[in-house]
FITI-24106 format. One record per residue: residue number from 0; x, y, z of N, C-alpha, C in turn; residue in one letter. Coordinates in nm, 3 decimals. Example, Ala and Ser with C-alpha at 12.3 -4.5 7.8 and 13.67 -1.06 7.14 Angstrom:
2
   pos       n.X       n.Y       n.Z      ca.X      ca.Y      ca.Z       c.X       c.Y       c.Z   code
     0     1.319    -0.569     0.780     1.230    -0.450     0.780     1.320    -0.330     0.780      A
     1     1.285    -0.225     0.708     1.367    -0.106     0.714     1.290     0.003     0.787      S
This chain:
228
   pos       n.X       n.Y       n.Z      ca.X      ca.Y      ca.Z       c.X       c.Y       c.Z   code
     0     0.937     0.706     2.337     0.815     0.635     2.292     0.834     0.595     2.147      M
     1     0.816     0.471     2.114     0.818     0.423     1.973     0.690     0.466     1.901      L
     2     0.702     0.524     1.786     0.588     0.561     1.705     0.567     0.458     1.593      V
     3     0.441     0.416     1.575     0.402     0.332     1.463     0.332     0.424     1.363      D
     4     0.397     0.444     1.248     0.349     0.545     1.156     0.289     0.469     1.037      L
     5     0.152     0.477     1.026     0.081     0.426     0.912     0.083     0.536     0.804      E
     6     0.172     0.514     0.706     0.207     0.621     0.618     0.098     0.656     0.509      T
     7     0.012     0.563     0.472    -0.078     0.588     0.367    -0.175     0.703     0.399      Q
     8    -0.186     0.800     0.309    -0.272     0.910     0.339    -0.211     1.026     0.414      G
     9    -0.088     1.015     0.453    -0.025     1.125     0.530     0.039     1.224     0.441      T
    10     0.022     1.212     0.312     0.069     1.315     0.214     0.220     1.325     0.223      G
    11     0.269     1.450     0.225     0.406     1.477     0.228     0.474     1.492     0.359      G
    12     0.404     1.449     0.462     0.460     1.463     0.595     0.584     1.373     0.619      H
    13     0.585     1.251     0.552     0.691     1.161     0.575     0.747     1.116     0.439      V
    14     0.656     1.057     0.361     0.704     0.998     0.234     0.702     1.099     0.122      L
    15     0.789     1.075     0.018     0.879     0.961     0.005     1.001     0.970     0.094      P
    16     1.055     0.859     0.123     1.175     0.855     0.218     1.255     0.726     0.190      A
    17     1.378     0.741     0.225     1.468     0.625     0.243     1.451     0.579     0.389      L
    18     1.439     0.449     0.407     1.431     0.394     0.546     1.550     0.300     0.558      V
    19     1.638     0.319     0.646     1.752     0.234     0.673     1.712     0.150     0.799      V
    20     1.694     0.026     0.780     1.648    -0.057     0.889     1.614    -0.205     0.855      G
    21     1.514    -0.257     0.920     1.486    -0.394     0.919     1.339    -0.420     0.891      Y
    22     1.319    -0.538     0.820     1.180    -0.586     0.799     1.132    -0.653     0.921      D
    23     1.022    -0.596     0.982     0.969    -0.653     1.105     0.822    -0.704     1.083      V
    24     0.789    -0.727     0.961     0.659    -0.783     0.929     0.624    -0.903     1.013      T
    25     0.510    -0.903     1.077     0.468    -1.018     1.151     0.520    -1.022     1.297      G
    26     0.606    -0.931     1.335     0.659    -0.933     1.476     0.561    -0.848     1.563      I
    27     0.520    -0.900     1.674     0.422    -0.835     1.759     0.479    -0.704     1.815      Q
    28     0.391    -0.611     1.837     0.427    -0.479     1.893     0.498    -0.487     2.026      D
    29     0.455    -0.574     2.110     0.515    -0.587     2.246     0.661    -0.630     2.233      G
    30     0.695    -0.709     2.134     0.834    -0.751     2.111     0.913    -0.635     2.054      I
    31     0.856    -0.560     1.959     0.921    -0.450     1.892     0.959    -0.340     1.990      L
    32     0.871    -0.310     2.086     0.895    -0.204     2.182     1.008    -0.246     2.276      T
    33     1.038    -0.373     2.286     1.143    -0.418     2.375     1.287    -0.416     2.312      G
    34     1.290    -0.393     2.187     1.423    -0.394     2.120     1.513    -0.282     2.174      F
    35     1.455    -0.159     2.190     1.521    -0.051     2.248     1.423     0.015     2.347      M
    36     1.440     0.007     2.467     1.348     0.059     2.564     1.422     0.141     2.670      D
    37     1.399     0.271     2.668     1.304     0.346     2.583     1.357     0.365     2.439      P
    38     1.267     0.371     2.345     1.309     0.387     2.208     1.366     0.533     2.186      A
    39     1.477     0.533     2.108     1.529     0.669     2.081     1.437     0.746     1.981      P
    40     1.451     0.881     1.980     1.361     0.954     1.896     1.388     0.946     1.750      D
    41     1.496     0.877     1.710     1.519     0.852     1.565     1.465     0.718     1.513      W
    42     1.420     0.632     1.603     1.375     0.498     1.564     1.230     0.500     1.536      L
    43     1.188     0.465     1.416     1.045     0.473     1.378     0.997     0.336     1.323      T
    44     0.879     0.299     1.366     0.813     0.181     1.309     0.718     0.233     1.199      L
    45     0.730     0.180     1.081     0.642     0.223     0.969     0.558     0.105     0.924      L
    46     0.429     0.133     0.908     0.332     0.041     0.854     0.268     0.092     0.730      S
    47     0.336     0.078     0.616     0.289     0.133     0.490     0.192     0.040     0.420      P
    48     0.126     0.087     0.318     0.064     0.005     0.220     0.166    -0.015     0.105      Q
    49     0.159    -0.131     0.040     0.245    -0.149    -0.075     0.176    -0.250    -0.173      A
    50     0.227    -0.260    -0.291     0.174    -0.360    -0.385     0.069    -0.312    -0.480      G
    51     0.042    -0.175    -0.486    -0.055    -0.123    -0.575    -0.193    -0.172    -0.543      G
    52    -0.269    -0.221    -0.641    -0.408    -0.266    -0.620    -0.412    -0.398    -0.542      L
    53    -0.308    -0.478    -0.545    -0.299    -0.599    -0.466    -0.229    -0.562    -0.332      G
    54    -0.300    -0.494    -0.249    -0.237    -0.429    -0.131    -0.183    -0.530    -0.035      I
    55    -0.061    -0.501     0.015    -0.003    -0.574     0.125     0.041    -0.475     0.231      S
    56     0.073    -0.526     0.350     0.097    -0.447     0.460     0.223    -0.485     0.531      Y
    57     0.339    -0.454     0.469     0.466    -0.482     0.532     0.492    -0.380     0.648      P
    58     0.593    -0.413     0.727     0.633    -0.327     0.837     0.780    -0.312     0.839      R
    59     0.839    -0.200     0.856     0.979    -0.174     0.859     1.011    -0.085     0.977      V
    60     1.122    -0.119     1.045     1.162    -0.033     1.158     1.306     0.012     1.139      M
    61     1.325     0.144     1.158     1.463     0.194     1.139     1.464     0.344     1.138      G
    62     1.563     0.399     1.066     1.584     0.542     1.058     1.519     0.595     0.932      A
    63     1.438     0.697     0.942     1.371     0.762     0.824     1.448     0.881     0.775      V
    64     1.482     0.873     0.649     1.559     0.985     0.584     1.467     1.038     0.475      L
    65     1.395     1.146     0.512     1.295     1.209     0.415     1.365     1.266     0.293      R
    66     1.322     1.237     0.176     1.386     1.295     0.057     1.374     1.443     0.051      L
    67     1.256     1.502     0.082     1.237     1.641     0.074     1.334     1.713     0.172      E
    68     1.345     1.658     0.291     1.437     1.723     0.388     1.587     1.710     0.346      A
    69     1.616     1.621     0.261     1.753     1.603     0.220     1.774     1.636     0.067      N
    70     1.689     1.727     0.019     1.686     1.755    -0.126     1.819     1.789    -0.187      A
    71     1.904     1.850    -0.106     2.039     1.890    -0.162     2.147     1.787    -0.145      A
    72     2.114     1.666    -0.104     2.210     1.563    -0.076     2.215     1.453    -0.185      R
    73     2.145     1.473    -0.291     2.140     1.373    -0.400     2.244     1.404    -0.502      G
    74     2.248     1.325    -0.608     2.331     1.357    -0.725     2.291     1.486    -0.792      R
    75     2.166     1.512    -0.786     2.106     1.636    -0.833     1.996     1.675    -0.729      A
    76     1.947     1.798    -0.739     1.843     1.840    -0.647     1.730     1.742    -0.652      L
    77     1.685     1.692    -0.540     1.588     1.584    -0.532     1.447     1.625    -0.556      L
    78     1.417     1.758    -0.560     1.283     1.801    -0.566     1.197     1.745    -0.679      T
    79     1.243     1.740    -0.803     1.167     1.681    -0.916     1.136     1.534    -0.886      P
    80     1.225     1.457    -0.835     1.207     1.316    -0.805     1.102     1.303    -0.692      F
    81     1.113     1.388    -0.590     1.015     1.387    -0.484     0.874     1.409    -0.537      V
    82     0.854     1.505    -0.617     0.723     1.538    -0.676     0.673     1.424    -0.762      L
    83     0.763     1.354    -0.838     0.718     1.245    -0.918     0.672     1.127    -0.830      A
    84     0.747     1.094    -0.723     0.704     0.989    -0.633     0.571     1.015    -0.565      L
    85     0.552     1.144    -0.527     0.430     1.182    -0.464     0.312     1.163    -0.565      R
    86     0.334     1.199    -0.683     0.227     1.178    -0.786     0.192     1.037    -0.804      A
    87     0.288     0.949    -0.785     0.257     0.803    -0.803     0.157     0.754    -0.698      M
    88     0.146     0.822    -0.593     0.055     0.782    -0.483    -0.076     0.862    -0.479      G
    89    -0.092     0.953    -0.569    -0.207     1.045    -0.561    -0.306     1.021    -0.670      E
    90    -0.290     0.928    -0.764    -0.378     0.917    -0.884    -0.428     0.778    -0.902      S
    91    -0.547     0.769    -0.948    -0.605     0.635    -0.986    -0.605     0.621    -1.135      D
    92    -0.535     0.707    -1.206    -0.530     0.704    -1.353    -0.390     0.748    -1.391      D
    93    -0.364     0.761    -1.520    -0.228     0.797    -1.568    -0.198     0.937    -1.520      K
    94    -0.073     0.952    -1.469    -0.026     1.078    -1.419     0.040     1.158    -1.521      V
    95     0.008     1.287    -1.537     0.072     1.373    -1.640     0.214     1.416    -1.593      P
    96     0.304     1.314    -1.583     0.436     1.347    -1.537     0.511     1.439    -1.634      F
    97     0.608     1.507    -1.582     0.707     1.572    -1.672     0.772     1.466    -1.757      E
    98     0.824     1.503    -1.877     0.868     1.401    -1.972     0.968     1.295    -1.917      P
    99     1.059     1.341    -1.832     1.161     1.242    -1.781     1.099     1.142    -1.690      E
   100     0.974     1.161    -1.639     0.915     1.069    -1.545     0.797     0.991    -1.602      F
   101     0.764     1.014    -1.723     0.645     0.947    -1.784     0.644     0.798    -1.772      K
   102     0.764     0.739    -1.778     0.773     0.593    -1.770     0.728     0.539    -1.638      A
   103     0.720     0.619    -1.535     0.675     0.578    -1.396     0.538     0.530    -1.399      L
   104     0.454     0.572    -1.498     0.318     0.519    -1.503     0.312     0.374    -1.515      N
   105     0.413     0.309    -1.572     0.406     0.163    -1.586     0.442     0.091    -1.456      S
   106     0.483     0.165    -1.353     0.509     0.111    -1.223     0.393     0.125    -1.124      L
   107     0.282     0.183    -1.170     0.168     0.216    -1.089     0.049     0.114    -1.115      M
   108    -0.041     0.112    -1.010    -0.157     0.026    -1.027    -0.118    -0.114    -1.061      E
   109    -0.016    -0.171    -0.999     0.022    -0.306    -1.014    -0.075    -0.393    -0.926      T
   110    -0.050    -0.521    -0.928    -0.147    -0.611    -0.861    -0.081    -0.701    -0.752      H
   111     0.018    -0.640    -0.687     0.081    -0.707    -0.570     0.206    -0.795    -0.608      G
   112     0.223    -0.812    -0.733     0.340    -0.893    -0.775     0.476    -0.818    -0.756      D
   113     0.582    -0.889    -0.721     0.709    -0.816    -0.717     0.744    -0.755    -0.849      P
   114     0.808    -0.636    -0.843     0.852    -0.578    -0.965     0.944    -0.673    -1.043      Y
   115     0.929    -0.674    -1.174     1.009    -0.756    -1.258     1.148    -0.688    -1.267      S
   116     1.242    -0.765    -1.333     1.373    -0.708    -1.359     1.362    -0.588    -1.450      A
   117     1.275    -0.585    -1.545     1.257    -0.475    -1.634     1.198    -0.349    -1.556      E
   118     1.104    -0.377    -1.471     1.044    -0.260    -1.393     1.156    -0.205    -1.295      Q
   119     1.229    -0.287    -1.232     1.340    -0.240    -1.148     1.441    -0.160    -1.222      L
   120     1.470    -0.211    -1.347     1.569    -0.141    -1.425     1.511    -0.004    -1.467      A
   121     1.386     0.005    -1.494     1.328     0.137    -1.527     1.335     0.228    -1.407      L
   122     1.292     0.179    -1.291     1.302     0.262    -1.171     1.440     0.306    -1.141      L
   123     1.541     0.219    -1.159     1.678     0.249    -1.132     1.735     0.355    -1.235      N
   124     1.683     0.349    -1.351     1.735     0.441    -1.455     1.691     0.582    -1.418      S
   125     1.580     0.600    -1.349     1.536     0.732    -1.307     1.592     0.768    -1.171      I
   126     1.580     0.675    -1.075     1.634     0.702    -0.941     1.782     0.731    -0.938      A
   127     1.848     0.661    -1.028     1.994     0.674    -1.033     2.047     0.816    -1.071      G
   128     1.958     0.893    -1.139     1.990     1.032    -1.169     1.993     1.120    -1.042      R
   129     1.926     1.072    -0.938     1.905     1.154    -0.819     1.970     1.102    -0.699      Y
   130     1.969     0.965    -0.685     2.019     0.903    -0.560     2.152     0.835    -0.578      L
   131     2.247     0.860    -0.497     2.374     0.792    -0.506     2.368     0.670    -0.413      D
   132     2.303     0.565    -0.471     2.289     0.445    -0.396     2.311     0.327    -0.493      L
   133     2.338     0.203    -0.437     2.331     0.086    -0.523     2.192     0.064    -0.585      P
   134     2.185    -0.003    -0.696     2.053    -0.020    -0.758     1.952    -0.092    -0.665      P
   135     1.823    -0.062    -0.683     1.725    -0.141    -0.611     1.707    -0.269    -0.679      F
   136     1.709    -0.374    -0.594     1.714    -0.512    -0.648     1.583    -0.589    -0.630      E
   137     1.498    -0.543    -0.545     1.380    -0.623    -0.520     1.273    -0.526    -0.463      S
   138     1.147    -0.576    -0.466     1.037    -0.497    -0.405     0.914    -0.504    -0.480      G
   139     0.812    -0.427    -0.429     0.688    -0.413    -0.499     0.651    -0.267    -0.509      V
   140     0.543    -0.236    -0.569     0.504    -0.097    -0.581     0.501    -0.031    -0.443      E
   141     0.569     0.081    -0.434     0.574     0.166    -0.313     0.679     0.125    -0.206      A
   142     0.748     0.011    -0.228     0.850    -0.024    -0.136     0.951    -0.112    -0.211      L
   143     1.074    -0.059    -0.231     1.178    -0.134    -0.295     1.303    -0.128    -0.206      V
   144     1.389    -0.230    -0.224     1.512    -0.241    -0.142     1.637    -0.241    -0.231      R
   145     1.737    -0.170    -0.186     1.863    -0.181    -0.263     1.939    -0.300    -0.235      S
   146     2.043    -0.328    -0.307     2.131    -0.439    -0.281     2.213    -0.416    -0.156      G
   147     2.279    -0.521    -0.108     2.360    -0.509     0.014     2.457    -0.395     0.003      A
   148     2.458    -0.310     0.101     2.546    -0.195     0.099     2.563    -0.138     0.236      A
   149     2.678    -0.075     0.259     2.698    -0.008     0.385     2.632     0.128     0.382      D
   150     2.525     0.153     0.459     2.449     0.277     0.457     2.543     0.394     0.487      P
   151     2.638     0.375     0.575     2.726     0.483     0.619     2.809     0.536     0.497      L
   152     2.841     0.452     0.405     2.914     0.496     0.286     2.831     0.590     0.203      R
   153     2.704     0.571     0.197     2.620     0.648     0.097     2.535     0.759     0.167      Y
   154     2.508     0.745     0.295     2.409     0.829     0.364     2.458     0.900     0.490      L
   155     2.590     0.905     0.510     2.649     0.952     0.635     2.598     1.092     0.675      A
   156     2.584     1.180     0.577     2.545     1.320     0.606     2.397     1.348     0.588      D
   157     2.316     1.244     0.551     2.176     1.271     0.536     2.113     1.291     0.670      W
   158     2.011     1.382     0.679     1.943     1.406     0.803     1.838     1.304     0.831      G
   159     1.839     1.251     0.958     1.746     1.145     1.002     1.623     1.221     1.070      V
   160     1.507     1.175     1.042     1.386     1.229     1.107     1.384     1.191     1.251      M
   161     1.376     1.286     1.340     1.347     1.258     1.484     1.217     1.322     1.517      T
   162     1.150     1.274     1.621     1.015     1.313     1.650     0.991     1.319     1.802      Y
   163     0.880     1.397     1.829     0.823     1.392     1.962     0.667     1.407     1.940      R
   164     0.593     1.352     2.034     0.450     1.373     2.029     0.410     1.509     2.086      V
   165     0.324     1.577     2.016     0.292     1.718     2.052     0.235     1.723     2.194      A
   166     0.268     1.825     2.269     0.224     1.841     2.405     0.073     1.840     2.416      E
   167     0.026     1.763     2.509    -0.116     1.757     2.535    -0.189     1.639     2.470      G
   168    -0.111     1.571     2.377    -0.173     1.460     2.307    -0.157     1.336     2.393      R
   169    -0.254     1.247     2.392    -0.250     1.124     2.464    -0.269     1.008     2.367      T
   170    -0.222     0.893     2.411    -0.231     0.777     2.319    -0.373     0.732     2.306      H
   171    -0.423     0.717     2.180    -0.564     0.682     2.161    -0.597     0.532     2.181      P
   172    -0.493     0.452     2.213    -0.518     0.305     2.221    -0.484     0.262     2.367      Y
   173    -0.518     0.141     2.399    -0.493     0.091     2.529    -0.397    -0.024     2.540      T
   174    -0.332    -0.068     2.428    -0.242    -0.176     2.431    -0.124    -0.142     2.512      T
   175    -0.063    -0.237     2.581     0.052    -0.216     2.663     0.154    -0.319     2.637      T
   176     0.281    -0.281     2.614     0.326    -0.146     2.598     0.303    -0.101     2.447      P
   177     0.245     0.013     2.428     0.207     0.049     2.288     0.310     0.128     2.216      P
   178     0.324     0.109     2.087     0.378     0.221     2.011     0.270     0.329     1.993      P
   179     0.302     0.454     1.977     0.208     0.557     1.956     0.171     0.557     1.813      Y
   180     0.048     0.524     1.780     0.002     0.506     1.641    -0.031     0.637     1.581      R
   181     0.031     0.663     1.463     0.009     0.789     1.388    -0.043     0.751     1.250      V
   182    -0.152     0.812     1.209    -0.197     0.790     1.070    -0.258     0.919     1.018      E
   183    -0.337     0.910     0.915    -0.382     1.027     0.846    -0.461     1.123     0.934      E
   184    -0.544     1.074     1.029    -0.628     1.158     1.106    -0.551     1.238     1.218      S
   185    -0.435     1.180     1.262    -0.363     1.250     1.368    -0.212     1.266     1.343      N
   186    -0.178     1.281     1.206    -0.041     1.293     1.176     0.024     1.421     1.237      V
   187    -0.061     1.522     1.262    -0.008     1.644     1.318     0.025     1.630     1.468      L
   188    -0.003     1.514     1.523     0.041     1.482     1.661     0.197     1.478     1.664      D
   189     0.254     1.443     1.549     0.398     1.418     1.538     0.471     1.546     1.504      L
   190     0.557     1.592     1.589     0.645     1.703     1.569     0.785     1.653     1.524      V
   191     0.826     1.688     1.405     0.947     1.625     1.355     1.051     1.728     1.312      T
   192     1.178     1.684     1.316     1.290     1.766     1.260     1.382     1.658     1.195      V
   193     1.472     1.714     1.111     1.561     1.622     1.028     1.706     1.674     1.043      D
   194     1.760     1.687     1.162     1.885     1.758     1.183     1.997     1.657     1.220      E
   195     1.965     1.543     1.274     2.075     1.450     1.319     2.130     1.381     1.193      I
   196     2.269     1.389     1.165     2.320     1.313     1.053     2.316     1.166     1.076      P
   197     2.291     1.088     0.970     2.279     0.941     0.981     2.404     0.885     1.051      Y
   198     2.522     0.934     1.032     2.642     0.875     1.084     2.637     0.866     1.236      R
   199     2.560     0.954     1.302     2.550     0.954     1.450     2.463     0.840     1.501      R
   200     2.376     0.782     1.416     2.284     0.680     1.474     2.313     0.539     1.407      I
   201     2.417     0.540     1.320     2.447     0.415     1.242     2.478     0.302     1.340      H
   202     2.566     0.321     1.438     2.606     0.220     1.524     2.493     0.158     1.608      E
   203     2.412     0.240     1.677     2.304     0.183     1.751     2.197     0.119     1.661      P
   204     2.179     0.169     1.543     2.088     0.106     1.447     2.139    -0.037     1.415      L
   205     2.270    -0.047     1.385     2.327    -0.176     1.346     2.317    -0.279     1.462      C
   206     2.321    -0.224     1.586     2.314    -0.313     1.705     2.185    -0.391     1.707      S
   207     2.077    -0.338     1.648     1.948    -0.408     1.645     1.956    -0.538     1.566      L
   208     2.051    -0.554     1.481     2.060    -0.675     1.401     2.062    -0.802     1.490      A
   209     2.116    -0.788     1.610     2.121    -0.905     1.701     1.984    -0.974     1.722      R
   210     1.879    -0.898     1.699     1.749    -0.957     1.722     1.693    -1.025     1.597      W
   211     1.764    -1.022     1.490     1.711    -1.081     1.363     1.810    -1.187     1.309      F
   212     1.758    -1.314     1.307     1.845    -1.424     1.260     1.884    -1.409     1.111      A
   213     1.800    -1.349     1.027     1.824    -1.343     0.887     1.859    -1.203     0.836      R
   214     1.875    -1.108     0.926     1.909    -0.971     0.885     2.035    -0.934     0.962      Q
   215     2.151    -0.943     0.899     2.277    -0.915     0.969     2.311    -0.771     0.970      K
   216     2.246    -0.686     0.895     2.273    -0.546     0.891     2.147    -0.472     0.841      E
   217     2.137    -0.352     0.865     2.018    -0.274     0.819     2.018    -0.257     0.671      P
   218     1.909    -0.274     0.605     1.896    -0.251     0.463     1.851    -0.114     0.427      G
   219     1.863    -0.075     0.300     1.822     0.056     0.253     1.695     0.034     0.165      I
   220     1.585     0.093     0.205     1.462     0.085     0.128     1.412     0.229     0.090      R
   221     1.347     0.229    -0.028     1.277     0.351    -0.076     1.131     0.326    -0.062      L
   222     1.061     0.415     0.006     0.914     0.406     0.025     0.847     0.534    -0.031      L
   223     0.734     0.510    -0.098     0.644     0.619    -0.139     0.500     0.574    -0.117      W
   224     0.403     0.661    -0.132     0.264     0.621    -0.107     0.211     0.529    -0.215      E
   225     0.136     0.428    -0.181     0.085     0.327    -0.270    -0.031     0.389    -0.350      N
   226    -0.040     0.345    -0.476    -0.146     0.396    -0.565    -0.269     0.305    -0.563      S
   227    -0.324     0.287    -0.449    -0.443     0.200    -0.432    -0.570     0.276    -0.473      D
C-alpha cells in the first residue's frame, strides 16, 4: 500500500531526510498508485510544506533516507546537523543555534521565492561538512535539490525507510485506489524501520523514470520541516 505522508507537524518521525526520487507535483493519486502496484514498502509519497511563509505544496515520490537513522553515514556524525534542521521548522523567531549553525537563521521565514545563489552557498557550506553529496543547486525553504548525480555512488549503504500500517488501523478516506494518508494526527499508524541499504532498491527506483518525460533518473533532495 502506497503511503502519502504529509510531513508538516510530524516532528522527528521522518524529517529531516534525503529523498531519492521524482517530483510528482500535480499528478493525481490514481495515477501515482499505478506506477508500482502493489507499491513496495520502501516507496513513499511525500506531501510536504515548503517555501517558508509563502507556503507551497510540492509532492515527491521515492525512497526516504532519514538523517537520524543514518547518523553515522555522513562525513561527520549527523546528529548536530539533524538538530539544526529540526530547529528550523520549530520556531517563528530567531533560533538560538549553536555557533556553527547561526547563519541558518537567514534561510528561515522566507516568502516562497527560490533560494538565491548566496543562500544555497550558505546552506552548502554547512551541509557539506556533514553530507557527502554534490552541492544543492536549487530549491526553496525546506526542500532543496542537489545537482545531477548517481545516488548509488553517494548513498549505497544508507538505510532506506520501509513501513507498514499498524495492525488494526483502517484507511480514513474513501478514495479508490487510495494512498494511505498519514499526517500529524495519525503518524503513529506508520511502523517504520531503516534497515534496507539503498543499493538494493536503486534499480527498481530508477525504473520509475519511464513514467516521466522530463525526469530521466531519480534526483536527490533534502527535506526538513517548513518554518511557517
